[in-house]
Structure formats: C-alpha cells, structure tokens
C-alpha positions in Angstrom: 112.7 111.3 75.5 111.6 112.5 72.0 112.2 109.0 70.6 110.2 107.4 73.4 107.2 109.7 72.7 106.7 108.0 69.3 106.3 104.7 71.1 103.6 105.8 73.6 101.1 103.2 74.4 97.8 105.0 73.9 95.8 102.0 75.2 97.3 103.0 78.6 97.5 106.7 78.3 94.0 107.5 77.0 92.0 105.6 79.7 94.3 107.1 82.3 93.6 110.6 81.1 89.9 110.0 80.8 89.7 108.6 84.4 91.6 111.7 85.7 89.3 114.1 83.9 86.2 112.3 85.1 87.7 112.3 88.6 88.1 116.0 88.6 84.5 116.5 87.4 83.1 114.1 89.9 85.1 115.4 92.8 83.8 118.9 92.1 80.3 117.7 91.9 80.4 115.5 95.0 82.1 118.1 97.2 80.5 121.4 96.0 77.4 121.3 98.2 79.2 120.4 101.4 81.8 123.1 100.8 79.1 125.7 100.1 77.1 124.8 103.3 80.3 125.2 105.3 81.1 128.6 103.8 83.8 127.6 101.3 84.0 128.1 97.6 82.2 125.1 95.9 85.0 124.5 93.4 87.8 124.2 96.1 88.2 120.5 96.0 87.7 120.2 92.3 90.4 122.8 91.7 92.7 121.0 94.1 92.1 117.7 92.4 93.0 119.3 89.0 96.2 120.8 90.5 97.1 117.4 92.0 96.6 115.8 88.6 98.7 118.4 86.7 101.5 118.3 89.3 101.4 114.5 89.4 101.6 114.3 85.6 104.3 117.0 85.2 106.6 116.2 88.1 106.1 112.5 88.5 104.5 110.9 85.4 106.7 112.5 82.8 110.0 111.9 84.7 109.1 108.2 85.3 108.5 107.8 81.6 111.6 109.8 80.5 114.2 108.1 82.8 116.1 105.1 81.6 114.7 101.8 82.9 118.2 101.0 84.2 117.7 103.7 86.9 114.8 101.6 88.4 117.0 98.5 88.3 119.9 100.1 90.1 120.5 98.9 93.7 121.0 102.4 95.0 117.6 103.7 93.7 115.7 100.7 95.0 117.4 100.9 98.4 116.7 104.6 98.8 113.1 104.4 97.6 112.4 101.5 99.9 114.2 103.1 102.9 112.2 106.3 102.5 108.9 104.5 102.4 109.7 102.3 105.5 110.9 105.4 107.4 107.6 107.2 106.6 105.6 104.2 107.7 107.7 103.9 110.9 107.2 107.6 111.6 103.4 107.0 111.6 103.9 104.3 114.2 105.9 106.7 116.4 103.2 109.4 115.8 100.5 107.0 117.0 102.5 106.1 120.1 103.1 109.8 121.0 99.8 111.3 120.1 97.5 108.3 120.2 94.0 108.7 118.8 94.3 112.5 118.5 96.5 111.9 115.4 93.9 109.5 113.8 91.8 110.3 110.7 88.8 108.0 110.3 90.2 105.7 113.0 93.7 105.3 111.6 97.0 107.2 111.9 97.8 107.1 108.2 98.7 110.7 107.3 101.6 113.1 107.7 100.3 116.7 107.5 102.8 119.1 105.8 100.4 122.0 105.7 100.0 122.5 102.0 99.5 118.7 101.5 99.0 115.6 103.6 101.2 112.7 102.7 99.9 109.1 103.0 103.0 106.9 103.3 101.1 103.8 102.4 100.7 105.1 98.8 104.5 105.5 98.5 105.0 102.1 100.0 102.8 100.4 97.4 105.0 101.5 94.5 108.2 101.1 96.5 107.3 97.5 97.2 106.5 96.8 93.5 109.9 98.2 92.3 111.7 96.4 95.1 110.1 93.0 94.4 110.6 93.4 90.7 114.3 94.2 91.3 114.9 91.2 93.7 112.8 88.6 91.9 114.4 89.6 88.6 117.8 88.9 90.0 116.7 85.5 91.3 114.9 84.5 88.1 115.4 80.8 87.4 116.6 80.1 91.0 113.2 78.9 92.4 114.0 75.3 92.3 112.5 72.8 94.8 114.3 73.0 98.1 115.7 76.5 97.4 112.4 78.5 97.2 112.4 79.6 100.9 116.1 80.5 100.7 115.5 82.8 97.7 112.2 84.3 99.0 112.9 84.6 102.7 114.5 88.1 102.6 111.8 89.8 100.4 109.0 87.9 102.3 110.3 89.1 105.7 110.8 92.7 104.5 107.3 92.7 103.0 105.8 91.3 106.2 107.6 94.0 108.2 106.0 96.7 106.0 102.6 95.1 106.4 103.0 95.1 110.2 103.8 98.8 110.2 100.6 99.5 108.2 98.3 97.2 110.2 99.5 99.0 113.4 97.9 102.3 112.1 95.5 100.3 111.8 94.8 100.1 108.1 93.5 96.7 107.1 92.7 97.7 103.5 96.3 99.0 103.0 97.7 95.8 104.6 95.6 93.7 102.2 96.8 95.6 99.2 100.5 95.1 100.1 99.8 91.5 100.7 98.1 91.1 97.3 101.2 92.8 95.6 103.5 90.2 97.3 101.2 87.3 96.5 100.8 88.2 92.8 104.5 89.1 92.2 105.7 86.0 93.9 103.3 83.9 91.9 104.3 85.2 88.5 108.1 85.3 89.3 108.7 81.6 88.7 107.5 80.1 92.0 105.9 76.7 91.1 102.1 77.0 90.6 101.3 74.3 93.2 103.2 76.2 95.9 101.7 79.6 95.0 98.2 78.1 95.0 98.7 76.3 98.3 99.8 79.6 99.9 96.8 81.4 98.5 94.3 78.7 99.7 96.0 78.5 103.1 96.0 82.3 103.7 92.4 82.6 102.4 91.2 79.9 104.8 93.0 81.6 107.8 91.5 85.0 106.9 87.9 83.6 106.6 88.3 81.6 109.8 89.5 84.7 111.8 86.7 86.8 110.2 83.9 84.4 111.3 85.4 83.9 114.7 85.5 87.7 115.3 81.9 88.1 114.0 80.6 85.3 116.2 82.6 86.3 119.3 81.8 90.1 119.1 84.2 91.0 122.0 83.4 93.9 124.2 86.8 95.6 123.9 86.4 95.8 120.1 82.8 96.9 120.0 83.6 100.6 120.3 86.5 100.7 117.9 86.1 102.4 114.5 87.4 99.5 112.5 85.2 97.0 114.2 82.1 99.2 113.8 82.9 99.2 110.0 83.1 95.4 110.0 79.8 95.0 111.9 78.0 97.6 109.8 79.0 95.7 106.7 77.2 92.7 108.1 74.1 94.6 109.4 74.0 98.0 107.7 70.4 98.9 108.3 70.4 97.6 111.9 73.5 99.6 112.7 72.8 102.7 110.6 73.5 105.0 113.5 76.7 103.2 114.5 78.7 103.0 111.3 76.2 101.7 108.8 75.1 105.1 107.4 77.7 105.1 104.6 76.6 101.8 103.2 72.8 102.5 103.6 73.1 105.9 101.9 75.3 104.3 99.2 72.4 101.9 98.5 70.0 104.9 98.3 72.3 106.8 95.9 72.6 103.8 93.6 68.8 103.2 93.7 68.0 106.9 93.0 70.3 107.0 90.0 68.8 104.1 88.2 70.2 103.4 84.7 70.8 107.0 83.5 71.1 109.0 86.7 69.4 112.2 88.0 71.9 114.5 86.2 75.4 115.7 87.0 75.3 117.9 90.2 71.8 116.7 91.3 72.7 114.0 93.8 70.7 114.2 97.0 72.9 111.8 99.0 76.0 114.0 98.7 74.2 116.8 100.6 75.2 115.6 104.1 73.6 112.2 103.9 76.5 110.2 102.5 79.8 110.6 104.4 83.0 110.9 102.3 81.1 111.5 99.1 84.2 112.7 97.2 86.6 110.1 98.5 85.6 106.5 99.5 82.0 106.7 98.1 82.5 108.8 95.0 81.3 105.9 92.9 77.9 106.0 94.7 77.6 109.7 93.9 78.5 108.9 90.3 75.9 106.1 90.1 73.3 108.6 91.4 74.2 111.4 89.0 75.2 109.6 85.8 73.4 106.4 86.5 74.5 102.7 86.6 75.6 103.0 83.0 78.0 105.9 83.8 79.3 104.0 86.9 79.9 100.9 84.8 81.7 103.0 82.2 84.1 104.3 84.9 84.8 100.8 86.2 85.1 99.5 82.6 87.8 102.1 81.9 89.7 100.9 84.9 89.5 97.3 83.8 90.5 98.3 80.2 93.5 100.2 81.7 94.4 97.1 83.7 94.1 94.8 80.8 96.3 97.1 78.6 99.0 97.1 81.3 98.7 93.3 81.7 99.1 93.0 77.9 102.5 94.7 78.1 103.5 92.5 81.0 102.5 89.3 79.3 104.5 90.1 76.2 107.5 91.6 78.1 110.9 90.4 77.1 112.4 90.7 80.6 111.3 89.5 84.0 111.7 92.9 85.5 109.4 94.6 83.0 106.8 91.9 83.4 106.9 92.2 87.2 106.5 96.0 87.1 103.4 95.6 85.0 101.9 92.9 87.1 102.6 94.8 90.3 101.0 98.1 89.1 98.0 96.1 87.8 97.7 94.5 91.2 97.6 97.9 92.9 94.9 99.3 90.6 92.9 96.0 90.7 92.9 95.6 94.5 92.0 99.2 95.1 89.1 99.0 92.5 87.9 95.7 94.0 87.9 97.0 97.6 86.3 100.3 96.7 83.5 98.9 94.4 83.0 96.0 96.8 82.5 98.5 99.7 80.1 100.7 97.7 78.0 97.7 96.8 78.1 96.2 100.2 79.9 93.1 99.0 83.0 93.8 101.1 83.6 95.6 104.4 84.4 99.4 104.2 88.2 99.7 104.4 88.6 103.3 103.4 90.3 102.4 100.0 89.6 105.0 97.4 88.8 104.6 93.7 92.0 104.9 91.6 92.4 108.1 89.7 88.8 109.2 90.5 88.6 109.8 94.2 89.9 113.0 95.8 93.5 112.8 97.1 97.0 114.1 96.3 99.1 111.2 97.5 97.1 108.6 95.6 97.1 110.7 92.4 100.8 111.3 92.5 101.8 107.6 93.1 99.3 106.2 90.6 100.4 108.7 88.0 104.1 107.8 88.7 103.1 104.1 88.3 101.5 104.8 84.9 104.6 106.8 83.8 106.7 103.8 84.7 104.5 101.3 82.9 104.5 103.6 79.8 108.3 103.6 80.1 108.3 99.8 80.1 105.8 99.7 77.1 107.9 102.1 75.1 111.1 100.2 75.7 109.4 96.9 74.7 108.3 98.4 71.4 111.7 99.8 70.7 113.3 96.5 71.5 110.9 94.6 69.2 111.4 97.1 66.4 115.2 96.7 66.7 114.9 92.9 66.6 112.6 93.0 63.5 115.1 95.3 61.7 117.9 92.9 62.4 115.8 90.0 61.3 
C-alpha cells in the first residue's frame, strides 16, 4: 500500500477530488431553499453528500486501490460480486410484482430502502458488469477468430442481456442504456473485429431510432399516462406539455438563460426554489449554470472529460487486456452518465433520471463511482510499477 501511494496518478485523483468537492457545495446550494421551506435544516443534504463522499473514499476507494489486482481477477470474487448484483436487481423485480407502483420512485422501482440509506442496485450492477466482462474477455483474448466469435461471446452476451432485462422491467431505460454501452464498448475493444463491432453498433442504432419514431408517431393511449412516456413526449414538446412532464426541461432552460456567462452568484438561483424539480439530483447542472454561469458549468463538464481522458490514457497504454478493459469500462460508465445528464439538461436527449457523476446528490452513485476510481488508480499504479521494473532490467 505504501509503495503504491508513490505511484498515484494525480491526473485521475485531482479531478475526482475537485468534482466531489464541487458536488458537495452545489448539492448544499441546490437543496437548501427547499429544505428550509419544508422545515428542515438547509445544510442537511450538503452534509449527507459530504458524509457519502468521505465514507465512499475511506471504505471503498482506498480498499479498491490497496487490494492486489489479482483479487479482481479471481473467479470467486467475480462470481460473488456478479451474483450479489443480479440478486439485488431480481429483488427489485419481485418488489415491483408484490407492491406495484407503490414501491416506485419517479416512475421506477429502482431503490431498496434500508432506513439509513437507500441502495440503487443498478449502480452496483454497472461496476459488477465491468469487472465481469474484463475477467471473461481477458481469458478469451486472442480467441475472437472468424467463425468462433459467437461461441466466445455468447455467455457474457446472454448474461449481460439478462441483467439489462431486469433493469428495463423497473422500468429504467437510462440504466439499461448504460449497461448496453458498457457491453458494446468492452466487446469492441476486446479484440472483436472492427467490422463486426461497427455492424452491431449501426444495426442497434437503426433499431432504436426506428422504435423511437414509431412510438412518437403512434402515441398509443395505454402509454399516454405512464411516467416514462410523459418524459419522452415532454422532450419532444417541452413548452406544450409543461404541465404534463415538461416542467423540468422548461425550467432548466430558464435557469441556463438566467445564469448567462458568469451566473447570478452561488446560492442565488431562482429556479431551485420550487420551480425546477430535482434541482440537487438530475438537474444540478442547470442550477450550477444559473449560479456560476455557463463558464462554471463548462468547467465542471470539462473536469469530467479530463478525468475520462486520463483514465483512457491508462487503458490505452496498459500492458494487459484486463487492465485496459477495466479502464475502458469505467470510462464508459462516466461518459454515458455525463452524456445522458447533460443531454437531458440541454434538451438534446430525453430525461432518463441519470445523475451527473460525482456532482449530483446520491449515496449509491458516490460509493460505486469512488470504488471505480480506486480500482482505476490501482491499475494505473501497477502499470507504473511494471514499467519502472522493466526499465530497471533494461
């Protein structure tokens, strides 16, 4: 552990810490007015977010960095981690069948309430899927020859599809899309021929767009009252459907417009005062844009992309397939979450309930993302140690 500390990758650690600190400040600012109006202490969520960050770093980030990489390559660890994540996802399906819509939060049964914290199994499933695919694809490295691709990919593909089915039943379309992107990227960089990977991507994209336009044109009655469908339609016509689901996007536009380049000042957002739903989770970037301006919001997104690039750098220069796949998988999680969140805030993508990594309020997300960063730092340190050893021998 002490030796590893000397090989910390500060290009990953520093942007992570900055994002977490900015997140705590913005969560406090975005939630304080709503809490005060409802009779709670204004710093409640800000303090909780700080506690989540400290607990995540201490109990998950540091151990993921300190453990030997061979632990994550062991069949027993991968099997148990994957089994726990699938069990938790299946538990949500059972919960939905038993309790129905009464167990739903924002239209989806995606949380297990333990009292002191609510667990979101999807977050655990993201990291579990990355480690599982890295383990399986690493063992099959070099075996993706023509005529044997499906034979080598069938098991991980079917298991990944099963996990996606459990998530879409909640229903959580954003979460399903994130799991799909993890599979797509990790399959693509694992040695599968580029032509086949691209054909999958094009084919799947065409199917998604075709289904999307059919649903929009059809506008079936049995879906019109559903929460997820209202989100989809409000994305297409936010001002027309402001009272039926479009309020989030409309008020996001107002917040961004009010903020201008430099913002109205930290704590001075108007839209967070009951106008913008979920101001400290899904739409925290809109509040940031209003309070610290477009420049401040761009800085936050820029930090995220710098973090992603730094992780990708480690993956690109990794000496083993497993290390590279871990880096690409974690980058995919952060990139897809950022894409969906920023796209929703700007009205470029439908609102899926995906939060902004490290910045939005949430314990499950903070714990899993921090654990992911700890694992990536572990990979980066091991790569530096290996290269130093090779240089010494040379």
